[in-house]
DOSEMAR-28131 format. One record per residue (C-alpha): x, y, z; residue in three letters. Coordinates in steps of 0.05 Angstrom, whole numbers, plus 5000, padded with zeros to 4 digits. Example, Ala and Ser with C-alpha at 12.3 -4.5 7.8 and 13.67 -1.06 7.14 Angstrom:
524649105156Ala;527349795143Ser;
//
This chain:
698995757623Met;693795237640Asn;696694567661Ile;691894027687Pro;693793537741Phe;692392937695Asn;691092827621Lys;689492117597Pro;694391887543His;691791527481Leu;696491087441Thr;692291127377Gly;689590407373Lys;684290447428Glu;678390607382Ala;680790107331His;681089527380Tyr;674489727411Met;671189707342Tyr;674589027331Gln;671488767397Ala;664589007373Val;665488697304Ala;667388037335Gln;660588017368Gly;663287857438Lys;662088457483Leu;661388127551Ser;667387957593Gly;672587407583Asn;673287467508Gly;679487507464Ala;681988177488Phe;680987987561Thr;685187357550Lys;690687737512Lys;691288247570Cys;691487707624Gln;696587307585Gln;700887917576Phe;701588017651Phe;702487277665Glu;708187217615Glu;711687877626Arg;711487887702Tyr;710587157721Gly;703887237758Phe;700986537764Lys;693886767746Lys;691087427726Cys;683687627722Leu;681488307696Leu;676388657738Thr;672089287731Thr;676489657782Ser;682189557831Cys;676889617885Thr;673388997856Asp;679988627855Ala;680988787928Leu;673888567944Glu;675287897908Met;681687847951Ala;677587948014Ala;672987377994Ile;678886927978Leu;681987078046Cys;675386838077Asp;674787458120Ile;669787358175Gln;666787878223Pro;671888058276Gly;677987848235Asp;683388378235Glu;686888648175Val;693089088178Ile;692789668129Val;696890318124Pro;692890928144Ser;695791348088Tyr;692291018029Thr;686191047987Phe;679690818021Val;679090177978Ser;685189878012Ser;680989828075Ala;673889848050Leu;674289178014Ala;675688828079Phe;670889258121Val;665289018075Arg;666888308094Ala;666488478168Gly;673888578185Ala;676689048237Lys;681989488206Ile;688489578246Val;691890178217Phe;699490218211Ala;703890828207Asp;708091028147Ser;715691058143Met;719191728156Ala;722891668089Ser;716691518045Asn;709191418053Pro;709490648051Asn;707590228111Ile;713190168162Asp;714589418160Ala;718289448227Glu;711889678262Lys;707489118235Ile;709188548282Glu;707088948344Ser;699989018314Leu;698888268305Ile;693787918350Thr;690587238349Leu;685187528303Arg;689987808251Thr;688887478184Lys;691587948128Val;696888468117Ile;695688968060Val;702089308039Pro;700589897991Val;706290077943His;705190837944Tyr;707291197881Ala;709490517853Gly;715290467903Val;715989797936Ala;714689668009Cys;719789248047Asp;716988598021Met;722288118049Asp;720588358119Arg;713088348107Ile;713287638078Met;717587408136Glu;712487668186Ile;706787358147Ala;710186668146Glu;711686708219Lys;704386838238Tyr;701186458180Asn;698087098150Leu;695887258079Ile;699187838043Val;694988227993Val;699188737954Glu;695489357937Asp;699289497873Ala;694389997845Ala;699990487828Gln;705489967818Ala;705289707747Ile;712189537719Asp;715689677785Ser;720189207824Tyr;722489007892Tyr;729688797883Lys;728888357821Asp;721688157832Arg;715688507801Pro;710988837850Leu;704588447852Gly;708287777845Ala;710787727917Ile;704587697961Gly;699487137959His;694587607921Leu;695288297889Ser;690888817858Ala;692389327803Phe;688689937776Ser;687790187705Phe;683990817726His;685191417680Glu;690291707729Thr;694791097726Lys;700690957680Asn;696790457638Ile;689390617632Ile;682590347611Ala;678390927638Gly;676190477696Glu;678989787706Gly;683189337749Gly;686288657757Met;686988117810Leu;693387707808Cys;693687047844Ile;700686797862Asn;698586237910Asp;695685647873Glu;690785467929Arg;686786097909Phe;686586017833Ile;680485577821Arg;676185947872Arg;678286627845Ala;675686447777Glu;669186217806Ile;668286857847Ile;669987257784Trp;664486887746Glu;658887077796Lys;659986457838Gly;659185957780Thr;664085497746Asn;662285787678Arg;669685907658Ala;670985157667Glu;664885007625Phe;667185447568Phe;673985097569Arg;670484427564Gly;672684197633Glu;665584077658Val;659283897617Asn;654984417652Lys;655884997700Tyr;652085227761Gly;652385637824Trp;657885347867Val;660485927911Asp;659486647928Thr;661787177878Gly;659487767838Ser;659888087769Ser;667188267770Phe;668788197696Leu;669788817653Pro;666888827583Ser;670988667522Glu;670789397503Val;674789587565Ile;679689017553Ala;680589237481Ala;682289947503Phe;687189657555Leu;690589227503Trp;692189847461Ala;695690127522Gln;699489497539Leu;702489467469Glu;705890137485His;707789997558Leu;715290077548Asp;714390717510Glu;709691007562Ile;714290817620Gln;720391107586Ser;716991777576Arg;714391807647Arg;721091637678Lys;724292177636His;719292697662Leu;720292447733Trp;727892537728Glu;726893227699Leu;722593427758Tyr;727693147807His;733593517774Ser;729894177771Asn;727494157843Leu;733493847878Ser;736294537896Ser;730194687938Leu;730794027974Ala;738294127986Leu;737794848007Ser;740195018077Pro;733095098102Asn;730694458067Ser;724694808037Leu;721694148011Ile;723093408011Ala;723292997946Leu;720692287939Pro;724791767977Gly;726891147938Leu;729490567980Pro;735490187951Glu;730989567942Tyr;725889927900Ala;725390147828Thr;721590757804Asn;715790677754Asn;714491437752Ala;707291377772His;707392057805Met;711892617827Phe;710592907895Tyr;713593407942Leu;713193418018Val;712694108048Cys;714594288119Asn;707594448144Ser;700294458124Leu;700595208118Glu;706495178069Glu;702994648027Arg;696395038024Thr;700195658002Ala;704095267950Leu;697894947919Ile;694595637917Lys;700795947885His;700895417833Leu;693595487818Lys;694196247813Asp;699496117759Asn;695295617720Gly;697994957748Val;693394467782Leu;696794097837Ala;693293687890Val;694293407959Phe;693092667966His;690092218020Tyr;687292418087Leu;689291908141Ser;683991368143Leu;684791278219His;681991978230Ser;676591948175Ser;669292088195Pro;667391368179Tyr;672791008218Tyr;675691458271Gln;671091188327Glu;673090468308Lys;680490638309His;684190428373Asp;686691128386Gly;694091038370Arg;697491648341Ala;700191538271Leu;704592158263Pro;707991978197Glu;701291858163Cys;698792518188Asp;705092868165His;703992628093Tyr;696592788097Ala;698293508117Asp;704493638076Cys;704793208011Leu;702993527945Val;702493187878Arg;704793537815Leu;702093447744Pro;704792797716Met;702492517650Tyr;705492257584Tyr;703592877543Asp;706393377593Leu;711393797553Lys;718293897579Glu;717694647575Glu;711294607616Glu;714794187669Leu;720494677674Val;715595247681Glu;711994867737Ile;718594807772Cys;719995557762Asn;713195717794Val;714795277853Ile;721595607863Ser;718196297861Ser;713496077916Ala;719295997964Phe;
//
């Protein structure tokens, strides 16, 4: 048995659409496939404006520019997240104020946010870990009370909901990823969604290297020039064409992944419900849906997790741990204010991600579960 952690799924149309993009003679960004992808998200999920980017990191960096982050501004970010959630704002000069996770899942604990707010706080960045929603009503309530901007890091959260609202459509801005490890992929790629109309025009200018070129191509101005800051955030049409082939099969991909997630859950529930509670399974709040981005376990200790990952590897299964807490990272630990964040550290020590991809066979998944059971 040799089961990888991830295997990119191809729907069958990627190469065809990429060839079509080449044949149309428009390879740079913002062509026909870019517009089709952006329109898909705007129409399906009600995002007011979508802009494809070369990565989710780029989308977050655009958000930092739109938030007008200045040196010394404070941004509240969960410590248990990927570095990009914080890095985009650090590059703009912000001080990151790390928040702890919930005990029930790795998302930011919304009830601990308000105590972190100061006169310099400007942005809250909720990260929807594993595609599971943060408590967005509470976060938006706090943001409104203190006049803060909310940037949803929805990198893992495509097609997932908070109550009846799509993730990425609740905050003022949001960022998605189409990295090859995500549900819908383009190899590398991302998207910025703008839900607050005051940011829409400037977002398009930043996206187009600080120019109003997009307005020029729509015939809204008779010439374009340099009008703001920005960068080359657009992906090529080849990437957008690949992405479009994936979006056409979104429902099929999601259905398959959810089936696999439920199969994991049913096969491993006996370990979680055992008298000794050998593992914990993913927590799903009543306000959140499951987009089956990942399936993870939480072990009782670092030593147990290390042993489990080794046992899986010895049996041909590649499982991985996930984030190290950013507040104790070599780059930022001296800038952190010294608060203990025990839940973040618990997930950093004990969480393990299992193989999860469209082409994972059911019999392989059952065998993975059998190997896990044998470890205990």
